[in-house]
ZAMARGU-4260 file (C-alpha; in steps of 0.2 Angstrom, whole numbers, plus 5000, padded with zeros to 4 digits):
<rodrens>
0) 5015/5336/4973 | 5017/5319/4964 | 5017/5310/4981 | 5003/5318/4985 | 4994/5312/4970
5) 5000/5295/4969 | 4988/5294/4986 | 4973/5299/4977 | 4976/5285/4963 | 4963/5273/4970
10) 4949/5287/4972 | 4953/5293/4953 | 4953/5274/4948 | 4937/5272/4958 | 4928/5287/4949
15) 4932/5283/4934 | 4926/5266/4933 | 4910/5274/4944 | 4907/5286/4927 | 4912/5272/4916
20) 4900/5261/4921 | 4885/5273/4918 | 4890/5283/4903 | 4878/5297/4898 | 4878/5305/4881
25) 4881/5324/4876 | 4869/5337/4884 | 4862/5321/4895 | 4876/5320/4909 | 4863/5322/4923
30) 4871/5308/4934 | 4890/5313/4930 | 4885/5331/4934 | 4879/5326/4951 | 4893/5316/4954
35) 4903/5331/4951 | 4893/5343/4962 | 4892/5333/4976 | 4912/5329/4977 | 4916/5348/4973
40) 4904/5354/4987 | 4913/5341/4998 | 4929/5351/4996 | 4921/5367/4999 | 4918/5373/4981
45) 4904/5386/4977 | 4895/5376/4962 | 4885/5382/4950 | 4873/5369/4940 | 4863/5369/4924
50) 4877/5378/4914 | 4878/5374/4896 | 4863/5366/4899 | 4870/5350/4911 | 4887/5358/4914
55) 4893/5365/4928 | 4906/5378/4935 | 4916/5377/4953 | 4924/5391/4962 | 4936/5388/4977
60) 4947/5403/4986 | 4950/5421/4982 | 4962/5430/4970 | 4970/5427/4953 | 4960/5415/4945
65) 4965/5398/4934 | 4954/5386/4927 | 4955/5368/4922 | 4941/5362/4912 | 4935/5345/4909
70) 4923/5336/4898 | 4909/5324/4903 | 4899/5315/4890 | 4901/5297/4882 | 4898/5292/4864
75) 4885/5280/4856 | 4892/5262/4853 | 4890/5245/4860 | 4907/5242/4872 | 4917/5226/4870
80) 4924/5223/4886 | 4925/5210/4900 | 4929/5223/4913 | 4919/5224/4928 | 4917/5242/4925
85) 4910/5239/4909 | 4896/5250/4902 | 4878/5248/4910 | 4869/5257/4899 | 4867/5247/4881
90) 4870/5258/4866 | 4882/5270/4875 | 4899/5269/4882 | 4915/5280/4886 | 4925/5279/4870
95) 4935/5291/4871 | 4941/5295/4890 | 4931/5307/4896 | 4926/5299/4912 | 4945/5296/4914
100) 4945/5318/4912 | 4932/5320/4925 | 4941/5309/4939 | 4958/5317/4935 | 4950/5335/4937
105) 4941/5329/4953 | 4957/5324/4962 | 4968/5338/4954 | 4952/5351/4962 | 4955/5342/4981
110) 4976/5343/4977 | 4974/5363/4975 | 4960/5365/4988 | 4969/5359/5001 | 4985/5369/4996
115) 4977/5385/4994 | 4968/5380/5012 | 4986/5378/5018 | 4991/5395/5012 | 4976/5404/5018
120) 4980/5397/5036 | 4998/5405/5035 | 4994/5420/5027 | 5003/5417/5010 | 4996/5424/4993
125) 4983/5412/4987 | 4971/5409/4973 | 4956/5404/4966 | 4952/5388/4956 | 4938/5388/4942
130) 4932/5369/4936 | 4924/5370/4920 | 4913/5354/4917 | 4909/5355/4899 | 4895/5345/4893
135) 4892/5340/4874 | 4910/5341/4867 | 4907/5325/4856 | 4895/5336/4847 | 4904/5351/4843
140) 4908/5348/4826 | 4889/5344/4823 | 4883/5359/4832 | 4895/5371/4830 | 4904/5371/4847
145) 4889/5376/4855 | 4893/5370/4872 | 4907/5380/4872 | 4898/5395/4865 | 4886/5392/4880
150) 4900/5392/4893 | 4906/5409/4888 | 4889/5415/4888 | 4889/5412/4905 | 4905/5419/4910
155) 4913/5403/4914 | 4930/5413/4908 | 4926/5430/4916 | 4942/5435/4926 | 4951/5421/4921
160) 4970/5423/4919 | 4974/5405/4911 | 4966/5389/4905 | 4971/5373/4907 | 4965/5357/4899
165) 4971/5339/4894 | 4965/5324/4885 | 4971/5304/4890 | 4977/5295/4875 | 4979/5278/4874
170) 4991/5278/4860 | 5003/5286/4871 | 5014/5277/4883 | 5010/5278/4901 | 5022/5290/4909
175) 5022/5304/4896 | 5015/5318/4891 | 5013/5328/4875 | 5010/5347/4876 | 5002/5356/4862
180) 5015/5371/4855 | 5005/5377/4840 | 4987/5382/4837 | 4974/5370/4845 | 4961/5365/4829
185) 4962/5363/4813 | 4950/5373/4801 | 4936/5363/4798 | 4921/5365/4787 | 4905/5357/4787
190) 4898/5352/4771 | 4881/5346/4762 | 4878/5337/4746 | 4859/5338/4742 | 4855/5324/4726
195) 4840/5328/4720 | 4830/5320/4706 | 4821/5332/4695 | 4803/5332/4694 | 4802/5329/4676
200) 4812/5314/4677 | 4802/5299/4675 | 4816/5287/4670 | 4827/5290/4684 | 4817/5295/4699
205) 4830/5284/4711 | 4840/5294/4719 | 4852/5283/4729 | 4862/5275/4712 | 4867/5292/4711
210) 4871/5298/4727 | 4883/5280/4729 | 4891/5283/4713 | 4897/5302/4723 | 4900/5292/4740
215) 4910/5282/4730 | 4920/5298/4723 | 4920/5308/4740 | 4930/5291/4747 | 4943/5292/4732
220) 4945/5310/4734 | 4948/5310/4753 | 4962/5297/4751 | 4970/5307/4737 | 4969/5324/4750
225) 4976/5312/4764 | 4990/5304/4754 | 4996/5323/4749 | 4992/5330/4767 | 4982/5343/4760
230) 4965/5339/4770 | 4954/5326/4780 | 4938/5324/4770 | 4925/5314/4781 | 4910/5309/4776
235) 4899/5308/4792 | 4881/5303/4785 | 4869/5298/4771 | 4850/5303/4773 | 4838/5297/4761
240) 4821/5304/4758 | 4814/5287/4759 | 4811/5278/4774 | 4804/5262/4768 | 4811/5249/4756
245) 4796/5249/4741 | 4798/5268/4739 | 4811/5277/4729 | 4821/5290/4737 | 4819/5307/4726
250) 4832/5315/4736 | 4847/5310/4748 | 4858/5322/4758 | 4875/5316/4761 | 4885/5327/4776
255) 4904/5328/4780 | 4918/5339/4785 | 4933/5344/4778 | 4947/5347/4791 | 4964/5357/4785
260) 4978/5367/4791 | 4977/5380/4783 | 4964/5390/4773 | 4974/5387/4757 | 4972/5369/4760
265) 4954/5372/4763 | 4951/5380/4748 | 4959/5367/4738 | 4947/5352/4746 | 4931/5364/4743
270) 4937/5366/4725 | 4940/5347/4723 | 4922/5343/4731 | 4913/5354/4718 | 4922/5348/4703
275) 4916/5330/4709 | 4899/5336/4711 | 4899/5346/4694 | 4905/5329/4684 | 4890/5320/4692
280) 4877/5333/4689 | 4866/5328/4677 | 4856/5313/4672 | 4840/5318/4678 | 4849/5324/4695
285) 4854/5340/4700 | 4868/5341/4714 | 4868/5355/4726 | 4882/5359/4739 | 4884/5370/4755
290) 4899/5374/4764 | 4898/5380/4782 | 4915/5386/4791 | 4916/5382/4811 | 4928/5391/4823
295) 4943/5400/4817 | 4960/5393/4821 | 4965/5397/4840 | 4983/5400/4847 | 4988/5396/4866
300) 4997/5406/4876 | 5015/5405/4875 | 5019/5408/4893 | 5005/5395/4899 | 5013/5383/4888
305) 5031/5384/4896 | 5023/5384/4913 | 5014/5367/4909 | 5028/5361/4901 | 5038/5363/4916
310) 5026/5357/4928 | 5024/5342/4916 | 5044/5339/4916 | 5044/5341/4934 | 5031/5327/4939
315) 5035/5315/4925 | 5055/5318/4921 | 5065/5325/4909 | 5062/5316/4894 | 5045/5310/4896
320) 5037/5327/4890 | 5038/5330/4871 | 5029/5345/4860 | 5017/5339/4849 | 5008/5349/4834
325) 4992/5338/4832 | 4975/5344/4836 | 4964/5327/4838 | 4951/5331/4851 | 4955/5349/4856
330) 4944/5357/4844 | 4930/5358/4858 | 4944/5367/4870 | 4948/5380/4855 | 4936/5392/4857
335) 4939/5392/4875 | 4956/5397/4872 | 4951/5412/4862 | 4943/5419/4879 | 4959/5415/4890
340) 4976/5413/4889 | 4976/5393/4888 | 4987/5378/4886 | 4981/5358/4882 | 4991/5341/4885
345) 4990/5324/4880 | 4992/5312/4894 | 5000/5295/4890 | 4987/5280/4895 | 4993/5267/4884
350) 4989/5249/4892 | 5006/5239/4890 | 5005/5228/4874 | 4988/5232/4871 | 4986/5249/4860
355) 4968/5253/4861 | 4960/5266/4849 | 4948/5282/4853 | 4930/5279/4847 | 4931/5260/4845
360) 4921/5248/4854 | 4938/5240/4862 | 4943/5255/4871 | 4949/5256/4887 | 4966/5265/4894
365) 4978/5260/4907 | 4974/5270/4923 | 4988/5267/4934 | 4995/5283/4925 | 4982/5294/4929
370) 4986/5302/4945 | 5001/5309/4934 | 4989/5320/4925 | 4981/5325/4942 | 4999/5330/4946
375) 5003/5340/4931 | 4987/5351/4932 | 4989/5354/4952 | 5006/5358/4949 | 5003/5371/4935
380) 4988/5379/4942 | 4997/5383/4958 | 5012/5389/4947 | 5002/5400/4937 | 4993/5408/4952
385) 5011/5412/4960 | 5016/5419/4945
</rodrens>
């Protein structure tokens, strides 16, 4: 399988660069979906488009169904790169690696389809491969994982015996992989803090200074929570009721997230936020807090994890595959994992001597090992079909 995948390496890189140069934001992945559709139809897949708005589902073969899920969307941001494949869409860039995921998944699809076709010709037991191309994953924390919910409503995981997912990681050495062996996602709670000037308060009509003090306290609290290993508090936005420089702000809305590994940790972070708001309440202003929990924690399947680990070792070699518990970038996959036995892994893609950070303008990855991801997915999917 590794040799077959290696022969597709140049193709994977070409597809990745093509998508990278034409990034599309969440739920706007029209050209990306069209590229995927055209390629899969060439390979003989039956493709359904318009799933979860701009996503698609594709099937090949018959029998036991194994699914591979890939995300597709890019992020807002201006890319800082001199690469020939730099984003041609100002203000939009693939800063996380979803372009690579599409290219890897398409290559895995080609490898698996070829194997299933040969098995059919030889009258051997085969199976069915389902590909799920999920849109809008970068909006998962903002919109309550709506794309995953829409996929489930569309029956994306109906009759699926196992689900596989991957994410490239530019901080892991190329040629290595990490298998998530614990729960897929942290507990995530969204919070809003509204700073409202009292109607009767004529001396302090401007809510911005109060919001600024609150933000300072939030950042200090976030640092304390992180240092103690309790939770990660992130402030995502600050929205003023005033949109003009000569009008005071009667109201400011601060929004963020609490990410924790347990209910106890989440509750502690919530309590500290409430204490902070209580201290800042008054002086002509009222502060109102609102919390909304996102998806529950989802465990993976021990048997699917074991098969994935075995496949990764077969492809990469002993000592190149590690168990990890980090949940970053897996939360949008987690809801799907609640509907089918699943496993998820990180594929090393670190540029030698130039470690890049995801979601940054300078993000890029080592393309030379992307075919390894296709080989692992293909090897694992075929083993799962046979088991």
